N, C-alpha and C positions, 0 to 999 in steps of 0.2 A: 419902634422909632420912625419907621417909614410912613406911618399915618400922621406924624407930627411935623412934617415939613420937608419939602423938596425945593429945588431952585424955582420951578414953575408954580408950585403951590405952597407958599410959605405957611408956617405954623399950622393951624387947623383948617386952612382954606380948602384943602382936599375934601374934607367932610362935606362942605357946601357944594362943591363941584359934583361929587358923586350923588348927593341927594337931589341934584338938579334933574336927574333922569329917574328918580325914584328909588335909588339904592339906599338900603339901611344897613348899619353896621350890625354884624352878627349873621343876618340872613344872607345878605348879598356881598358883603365885604368882611373878610375875616383872615386870620393868619394863625399858624401854629408852628412851633419848632420842636423837632424830635431829635434823637441822637444823630441822625444822618441827613436831615433836611429841614429846611424852612419852606413852608407852603403858604402862598398868598392866594386867596380865593376871591375872585371878582366876577360878579354876575352883572352883565349889562344887557339892555334890550337889544334885539336884533334889528337895529336901525343903524345906517351908516355913521351918523354923527356920534352915536353912543359907542359903537365899536371903535371908532377912531379915538374918542376920548379915553376909552378903556386901555387902548394900546399906549396912548400918551402917559397914562398913569403908571402902567407897567414899566415903561421906559424911565420915568422919573424914579420909581422905586429901585430900579436896578442900576441907575447911574448918577442920580442927582440928589440923594438925601443930604440934608444940611447938618443934622445933628446939632441944632442950636443948643448951647449950654443950658439955657433955662428950660427948654423942652426935655432935655436929657434928665435934669434934676426932677422935673415934674413927673416924668415917667417912672422914676425909681419907686415912688409910692404905689403905683399901679402894679408894678412887677413884684414888689414886696407882698402885696395882697395875694397875688397869684401864688407866690412862694409859700406863704402861710397856709393857703388852702391845700397845696400839694404836700406840705410837710408837717403841719401842726394839727391837722384834724385827724380824727380816728381813721377815716378812709385813706387819708394821705400817708399815715404811718403804716397802715397795712400794705398799701401799695409799695412803700419803700422797702419793706421786708421781702415781698414777692419779687420786686425789681432786683434787689440784692442777690437773691437766689438765681434769678434768671441771667443776670449779667456777670456772675462770679466767674473769674478767669478770662473775661473778655477785655477788650480795650476800653470798654465803657464802665468797667467796675469802679465804683467809688465816685462816679461822675453823674451829674444831672444836667440836662440841657439848660435849665433855668439858672443854675449856679447856686451859690450859697448866699445867706443873708449878707455876709461880709462882701462877697463879690458884687452883689446888686447895689449895696450902699457905697462901695468904694471904687469901682472901676472908673478910671478917668475917661472923660469924653473923648480925648484923643486916641485912647486905646480902642474904644468902641468904633470910632471912625476908621481906624487902621484895619480893624477886623472886617468891617463892612467893605472897605476898598479892596481887601484881599479876596473876599469870598462872595460877596453879593454883586456879581458882574453878569452882564448879558451872556458872555461866553461860558459861564458856569451855571446857566439856568436852562430849564426846560419849560416849554409853553404848551399847554393842552387847551385846545379850542374845541368847544362843542357848540354846534349850531349851524347856521347857514354859511357855508364856506364861500359861497358866491359873494355875500355881503363883505366878508373879510377880505377877499381878493380885490373887490372894487375899491375899498377904502384904504388899503395899505400901500398901493402904488409901489414905491421903491423899497418898502420894508419887506416885501415878500421875495424870497430867493429860493431857487431849487437847491435842495441839499442832498438828494439822492435820485437816481433814475433806475428804471427797470424793476421796480418793486411791485409786488402783488397789490392790486387795487383794494384789497380788503385789509391791508396792513393796519391793524389796531384802530381802524376808523380814521386813519390819517387822510388828509386830503390829497388825492392823487389826480393830476391832470396831465394827459399825454405821457403817462408813465413816470412822472416826476413828483416826488414828495416836496411840499413847500413848507418852509419855516419862516417865522417872523424874526427879524434881527435888525 
């Protein structure tokens, strides 16, 4: 749903904005949901204006999705196609058996991230929006940046804040300057 409209990028305007610097859906812009996480992948060129735009898009995804009722209804068909592929094909059915064995006795037993046919067709827009508001928030997200951290620091200005100090400079490739790890928020 986040690709289908935010306050700053209504309806499918986001697609045009991302294509303006050469991004294509699938290769440069993608998302998936698993049992424990939703991951958005956004690849942008290492240029200040592209990095700034990419951060704006992330901010919009995490705080300003609109969940337009027409867009929600339009997305149901796309999600149903994904559901059919995952559950109604031979490989989908085999995966469901293996998944059932793997998840037996866990909190995930009997559940799937995509839901059921009835869930997809029937969940009200307001319930989707409430779930988004509860879980898809900047304070409940992590951001991984790979590339020229100097460019990131130059364009982020007030968005960059120290979150820890005195950490080893090799900490998982995190940007460390003067002993402080920086995060975008």
